[in-house]
N, C-alpha and C positions, 0 to 999 in steps of 0.2 A: 524578551528572553524566554518567556513561556512558549511562544511560537517555535522558537529554535529548539526547545527542549522536547517538543512533541513531533518533530519532523526528522526523517532519516536524512543525514547529510548528503549521502550519495544520490539518492533517488528523488528526494523532495516529497515523498509520500509520508503519510502518518506512520508513526513508529508504534512500538509496543506500548509505550507510555500513553500515547494518544488513544490507542485501542482500549486500554484499561479504563480511560476516563469517559469515553463517548457513549458506549452502549445504553447506559441508563437515560442519558439525556435524549438520545435519538429515539429510544423506545417510547418515551413520554411525548415527544413531538409527534411521532407517528400516530400514537393513540389519540392525542388531542386533535390532530388534523384528519383522523380517519384515513390515513395514508398507509400504503404498503411499506414494509421495511425489509431490506435484503442485506445479507452479510456475504461477502465474497472471501473465500480462503483460497489463495492461489498458490500452487506449488510448481516450481520450475523443474521439470523432470531432467535428470542427469546434469544439473548445473555444475556440481563438483567436477564431474568428468570434463565438462566444457572448460571450466576454470583451470583445471590441471593441464589440459592440452594446449590451451591458447594463452594462458598467463592471466594474471590478476587484472591488468589493464583491459584486456579484451572481455574479461568477465564483468568488469565494472561497467564498461560500455554496453554489454548485453543487458545488465540489470537496469541501466538508465533507459535503454530502448523499450524494455518491457514496462517500466514505470510510466514512461511517456505515453505508451499505448493505452495503459489503464487510465491515466489521467485525462486523456483525450477522448475516451469512450463516452458515448451517449448512453448512460445507464438508466434512462427513464423508461 
């Protein structure tokens, strides 16, 4: 149940709740391991315009495609 509460239902990516809970733990892990830590903030330019022009189903598919690209990226 906790996993479902921390994932966005449409994209499967971590949601705001997860974001609020993770930074402290990730900061401590990175410090312990002497590892770099990065935070990505991504904005989809003109998404509202796309959603309005093509409809919510296409907008949802667009967000799922973006999320899939993010999830599949090698961020090392």
